[in-house]
FIDOTI-426531 format. One record per residue (C-alpha): chain; z, y, x. Coordinates in Angstrom, 1 decimal, decimal comma. Example, Ala and Ser with C-alpha at 12.3 -4.5 7.8 and 13.67 -1.06 7.14 Angstrom:
% residues 2
+-------+--------+--------+--------+
: chain :      z :      y :      x :
+-------+--------+--------+--------+
:     A :    7,8 :   -4,5 :   12,3 :
:     A :    7,1 :   -1,1 :   13,7 :
+-------+--------+--------+--------+
//
This chain:
% residues 240
+-------+--------+--------+--------+
: chain :      z :      y :      x :
+-------+--------+--------+--------+
:     A :  -69,3 : -139,0 :  -26,7 :
:     A :  -66,2 : -137,4 :  -25,2 :
:     A :  -63,8 : -135,4 :  -27,3 :
:     A :  -61,4 : -133,3 :  -25,3 :
:     A :  -58,6 : -133,1 :  -27,8 :
:     A :  -55,6 : -130,8 :  -28,1 :
:     A :  -52,8 : -132,7 :  -29,8 :
:     A :  -50,4 : -129,8 :  -30,2 :
:     A :  -46,8 : -130,2 :  -29,1 :
:     A :  -46,6 : -133,9 :  -29,9 :
:     A :  -45,6 : -134,1 :  -33,5 :
:     A :  -48,2 : -135,4 :  -35,9 :
:     A :  -47,3 : -132,5 :  -38,2 :
:     A :  -48,5 : -130,1 :  -35,6 :
:     A :  -51,8 : -131,8 :  -35,0 :
:     A :  -54,9 : -130,3 :  -36,5 :
:     A :  -57,0 : -132,2 :  -39,0 :
:     A :  -59,9 : -132,0 :  -36,5 :
:     A :  -57,8 : -133,5 :  -33,8 :
:     A :  -56,7 : -136,4 :  -36,0 :
:     A :  -60,4 : -137,0 :  -37,0 :
:     A :  -61,5 : -137,1 :  -33,4 :
:     A :  -58,7 : -139,6 :  -32,5 :
:     A :  -59,4 : -141,8 :  -35,5 :
:     A :  -63,1 : -142,0 :  -34,6 :
:     A :  -62,6 : -142,8 :  -31,0 :
:     A :  -62,7 : -146,3 :  -29,5 :
:     A :  -60,5 : -145,3 :  -26,5 :
:     A :  -57,8 : -142,7 :  -26,0 :
:     A :  -57,3 : -141,4 :  -22,4 :
:     A :  -54,4 : -139,1 :  -21,3 :
:     A :  -51,3 : -138,3 :  -19,3 :
:     A :  -48,7 : -141,0 :  -19,8 :
:     A :  -46,3 : -138,9 :  -21,8 :
:     A :  -48,9 : -137,8 :  -24,3 :
:     A :  -50,3 : -141,3 :  -24,7 :
:     A :  -46,8 : -142,5 :  -25,5 :
:     A :  -46,4 : -139,9 :  -28,2 :
:     A :  -49,8 : -140,7 :  -29,7 :
:     A :  -49,1 : -144,4 :  -29,7 :
:     A :  -46,3 : -143,9 :  -32,2 :
:     A :  -48,8 : -142,4 :  -34,7 :
:     A :  -51,9 : -144,4 :  -33,9 :
:     A :  -50,6 : -147,8 :  -32,7 :
:     A :  -53,9 : -149,6 :  -33,5 :
:     A :  -55,8 : -147,6 :  -30,9 :
:     A :  -56,7 : -148,6 :  -27,3 :
:     A :  -55,1 : -146,4 :  -24,6 :
:     A :  -55,4 : -145,8 :  -20,9 :
:     A :  -53,0 : -143,4 :  -19,2 :
:     A :  -52,5 : -141,9 :  -15,8 :
:     A :  -49,6 : -140,0 :  -14,2 :
:     A :  -49,1 : -136,4 :  -13,1 :
:     A :  -51,5 : -135,1 :  -10,4 :
:     A :  -54,1 : -137,7 :  -11,4 :
:     A :  -56,1 : -135,3 :  -13,5 :
:     A :  -59,4 : -135,7 :  -11,8 :
:     A :  -59,2 : -139,5 :  -11,9 :
:     A :  -58,3 : -139,3 :  -15,6 :
:     A :  -61,3 : -137,1 :  -16,5 :
:     A :  -63,7 : -139,1 :  -14,3 :
:     A :  -62,6 : -142,3 :  -16,1 :
:     A :  -62,9 : -140,8 :  -19,5 :
:     A :  -66,5 : -139,5 :  -18,7 :
:     A :  -67,6 : -142,9 :  -17,4 :
:     A :  -66,2 : -144,7 :  -20,5 :
:     A :  -67,8 : -142,1 :  -22,8 :
:     A :  -71,3 : -143,2 :  -21,5 :
:     A :  -71,3 : -146,0 :  -24,0 :
:     A :  -68,5 : -145,4 :  -26,4 :
:     A :  -66,6 : -142,6 :  -28,2 :
:     A :  -63,6 : -141,5 :  -26,2 :
:     A :  -60,8 : -138,9 :  -26,8 :
:     A :  -59,4 : -137,3 :  -23,7 :
:     A :  -56,1 : -135,9 :  -25,0 :
:     A :  -54,1 : -132,9 :  -23,8 :
:     A :  -50,9 : -131,4 :  -25,1 :
:     A :  -51,3 : -128,1 :  -26,9 :
:     A :  -54,8 : -126,8 :  -26,5 :
:     A :  -57,2 : -128,4 :  -24,0 :
:     A :  -58,4 : -125,1 :  -22,7 :
:     A :  -54,9 : -123,8 :  -21,8 :
:     A :  -53,8 : -125,6 :  -18,6 :
:     A :  -55,7 : -128,6 :  -20,1 :
:     A :  -58,6 : -130,8 :  -19,2 :
:     A :  -61,4 : -129,1 :  -21,0 :
:     A :  -62,6 : -127,0 :  -18,0 :
:     A :  -62,4 : -129,9 :  -15,6 :
:     A :  -64,3 : -132,2 :  -18,0 :
:     A :  -67,2 : -129,7 :  -18,1 :
:     A :  -67,1 : -129,2 :  -14,3 :
:     A :  -67,4 : -133,0 :  -13,7 :
:     A :  -69,8 : -133,5 :  -16,5 :
:     A :  -72,8 : -132,5 :  -14,3 :
:     A :  -72,6 : -136,1 :  -12,9 :
:     A :  -72,8 : -137,5 :  -16,5 :
:     A :  -75,7 : -135,7 :  -18,1 :
:     A :  -75,9 : -138,2 :  -21,0 :
:     A :  -72,3 : -137,7 :  -22,2 :
:     A :  -71,9 : -135,1 :  -24,9 :
:     A :  -68,6 : -133,2 :  -24,8 :
:     A :  -66,8 : -131,5 :  -27,7 :
:     A :  -63,6 : -129,6 :  -27,3 :
:     A :  -61,2 : -129,9 :  -30,2 :
:     A :  -58,7 : -127,1 :  -30,2 :
:     A :  -55,0 : -127,6 :  -30,7 :
:     A :  -51,9 : -125,5 :  -31,3 :
:     A :  -50,5 : -124,5 :  -27,9 :
:     A :  -46,8 : -124,4 :  -27,2 :
:     A :  -46,8 : -120,6 :  -27,0 :
:     A :  -47,5 : -120,5 :  -30,8 :
:     A :  -45,6 : -123,6 :  -32,0 :
:     A :  -42,6 : -122,5 :  -30,0 :
:     A :  -42,9 : -118,9 :  -31,0 :
:     A :  -42,8 : -120,0 :  -34,7 :
:     A :  -39,4 : -121,7 :  -34,0 :
:     A :  -38,0 : -118,5 :  -32,5 :
:     A :  -39,6 : -116,2 :  -35,2 :
:     A :  -42,6 : -114,1 :  -34,3 :
:     A :  -42,4 : -113,0 :  -30,7 :
:     A :  -46,2 : -112,9 :  -30,2 :
:     A :  -47,2 : -110,5 :  -33,0 :
:     A :  -48,5 : -108,0 :  -30,4 :
:     A :  -50,3 : -108,4 :  -27,1 :
:     A :  -48,9 : -111,0 :  -24,7 :
:     A :  -49,6 : -112,8 :  -21,5 :
:     A :  -49,2 : -116,6 :  -20,8 :
:     A :  -48,3 : -117,4 :  -17,2 :
:     A :  -47,5 : -120,8 :  -15,6 :
:     A :  -44,8 : -120,8 :  -12,9 :
:     A :  -46,2 : -124,0 :  -11,4 :
:     A :  -47,6 : -123,3 :   -7,9 :
:     A :  -49,2 : -126,7 :   -7,6 :
:     A :  -52,7 : -125,3 :   -8,2 :
:     A :  -52,0 : -121,5 :   -8,0 :
:     A :  -50,6 : -119,7 :   -5,0 :
:     A :  -47,1 : -118,3 :   -5,6 :
:     A :  -48,3 : -114,8 :   -4,4 :
:     A :  -50,8 : -114,7 :   -7,3 :
:     A :  -48,2 : -115,9 :   -9,8 :
:     A :  -45,8 : -113,2 :   -8,7 :
:     A :  -48,6 : -110,5 :   -8,9 :
:     A :  -49,4 : -111,6 :  -12,5 :
:     A :  -45,8 : -111,4 :  -13,5 :
:     A :  -45,5 : -108,0 :  -11,9 :
:     A :  -48,5 : -106,7 :  -13,8 :
:     A :  -47,6 : -108,2 :  -17,1 :
:     A :  -44,1 : -106,8 :  -16,8 :
:     A :  -45,3 : -103,3 :  -15,8 :
:     A :  -47,7 : -103,0 :  -18,7 :
:     A :  -45,0 : -104,1 :  -21,2 :
:     A :  -46,6 : -107,3 :  -22,5 :
:     A :  -44,5 : -110,0 :  -24,1 :
:     A :  -44,6 : -112,9 :  -21,5 :
:     A :  -44,7 : -116,6 :  -22,2 :
:     A :  -43,8 : -118,8 :  -19,3 :
:     A :  -45,1 : -122,4 :  -19,0 :
:     A :  -43,7 : -124,9 :  -16,5 :
:     A :  -40,7 : -122,7 :  -15,8 :
:     A :  -38,7 : -125,0 :  -13,7 :
:     A :  -38,6 : -128,5 :  -12,1 :
:     A :  -36,4 : -130,4 :   -9,6 :
:     A :  -38,4 : -128,9 :   -6,7 :
:     A :  -38,7 : -125,5 :   -8,3 :
:     A :  -35,2 : -125,0 :   -9,7 :
:     A :  -35,0 : -121,3 :   -9,0 :
:     A :  -38,5 : -120,2 :  -10,1 :
:     A :  -37,4 : -118,9 :  -13,5 :
:     A :  -34,6 : -116,9 :  -11,9 :
:     A :  -37,1 : -115,3 :   -9,5 :
:     A :  -39,5 : -114,6 :  -12,4 :
:     A :  -36,7 : -112,8 :  -14,2 :
:     A :  -35,9 : -110,8 :  -11,1 :
:     A :  -39,6 : -109,6 :  -11,0 :
:     A :  -39,6 : -108,7 :  -14,7 :
:     A :  -36,2 : -106,9 :  -14,4 :
:     A :  -37,8 : -104,3 :  -12,1 :
:     A :  -39,6 : -103,0 :  -15,2 :
:     A :  -37,3 : -104,0 :  -18,1 :
:     A :  -33,7 : -103,8 :  -19,1 :
:     A :  -31,4 : -106,8 :  -18,7 :
:     A :  -30,9 : -106,5 :  -22,5 :
:     A :  -34,5 : -107,3 :  -23,3 :
:     A :  -34,7 : -109,9 :  -26,0 :
:     A :  -35,8 : -113,3 :  -24,7 :
:     A :  -35,9 : -116,9 :  -26,0 :
:     A :  -36,8 : -120,4 :  -25,1 :
:     A :  -37,6 : -123,6 :  -27,0 :
:     A :  -37,3 : -127,1 :  -25,5 :
:     A :  -39,0 : -130,3 :  -26,8 :
:     A :  -41,1 : -128,3 :  -29,4 :
:     A :  -41,6 : -130,4 :  -32,5 :
:     A :  -40,1 : -133,5 :  -30,9 :
:     A :  -36,7 : -135,3 :  -31,0 :
:     A :  -34,1 : -133,1 :  -29,4 :
:     A :  -35,8 : -129,8 :  -30,1 :
:     A :  -33,5 : -126,9 :  -29,1 :
:     A :  -33,9 : -123,2 :  -29,0 :
:     A :  -32,0 : -120,1 :  -28,2 :
:     A :  -32,4 : -116,3 :  -28,3 :
:     A :  -30,7 : -114,5 :  -25,4 :
:     A :  -31,1 : -111,5 :  -23,2 :
:     A :  -33,2 : -111,3 :  -20,0 :
:     A :  -30,0 : -111,1 :  -17,9 :
:     A :  -28,7 : -114,3 :  -19,7 :
:     A :  -32,1 : -116,0 :  -19,3 :
:     A :  -31,9 : -115,4 :  -15,5 :
:     A :  -28,8 : -117,6 :  -15,3 :
:     A :  -30,1 : -120,3 :  -17,7 :
:     A :  -31,3 : -123,8 :  -16,5 :
:     A :  -34,5 : -125,0 :  -18,1 :
:     A :  -37,0 : -127,8 :  -17,5 :
:     A :  -40,7 : -128,6 :  -17,6 :
:     A :  -40,5 : -129,3 :  -21,4 :
:     A :  -39,2 : -125,8 :  -22,1 :
:     A :  -41,4 : -122,8 :  -23,1 :
:     A :  -39,8 : -119,4 :  -22,2 :
:     A :  -40,5 : -116,1 :  -24,0 :
:     A :  -39,7 : -112,7 :  -22,4 :
:     A :  -39,9 : -109,9 :  -25,0 :
:     A :  -41,5 : -106,5 :  -24,5 :
:     A :  -39,5 : -103,3 :  -24,8 :
:     A :  -40,2 : -103,4 :  -28,6 :
:     A :  -39,1 : -107,0 :  -29,2 :
:     A :  -36,0 : -107,2 :  -31,3 :
:     A :  -33,8 : -109,6 :  -33,2 :
:     A :  -34,2 : -109,5 :  -37,0 :
:     A :  -32,2 : -111,9 :  -39,1 :
:     A :  -31,5 : -114,1 :  -36,1 :
:     A :  -35,2 : -114,3 :  -35,2 :
:     A :  -37,1 : -113,0 :  -32,2 :
:     A :  -39,7 : -110,5 :  -33,4 :
:     A :  -42,2 : -108,3 :  -31,6 :
:     A :  -43,5 : -105,7 :  -34,2 :
:     A :  -47,1 : -104,6 :  -34,1 :
:     A :  -46,5 : -101,4 :  -35,9 :
:     A :  -47,8 : -102,1 :  -39,4 :
:     A :  -44,9 : -100,2 :  -41,0 :
:     A :  -46,1 :  -97,0 :  -39,1 :
:     A :  -49,6 :  -97,1 :  -40,5 :
+-------+--------+--------+--------+
//
């Protein structure tokens, strides 16, 4: 049995009951090194195997092999469907027909970080990763352009790294073709973990802000506003 488990942002408080049950029932926990370290604090009695970044295929293959004769949890941050291992687990499962897979949903950073800022995702929105490791940059830019043009609130994952220091700035430039520099934006770093920090700022200010891979960025729509110090995108209930 292989559970593909979304553990949320890393805090036990943000983990679903279903995720905790899957982990407690598992004989082995497999995951990216950072997430395994976080889980080890909450479930020190469990057996863990971890691999580093860019070793996703090897990690999933190992979890599937181990799941042939034991209960295994393959853990992902947030939700395992969103930039997680759920899809890859199913793709590779054709070589392991005797292994049953169950995806256990989790709270992705878009929502847990949005709650820190207020309610920026009350209306339609788009989630876009700025990492071009698996997606061509031309496609990422096109998605940014389309999301900005149709006035969606935009959530950016993987907004920057040492090798991609200017990617957020470039993303802001694309959005600013369609939105004012005064557009309400926000970011949250280390969601639900030690050192959590957040800020609400304008799109023009965001363009000049340094962030890292542990930061989730929110670019508001034309309707997003600040209410009581919180970032809010109304859906229009008051007009009904």
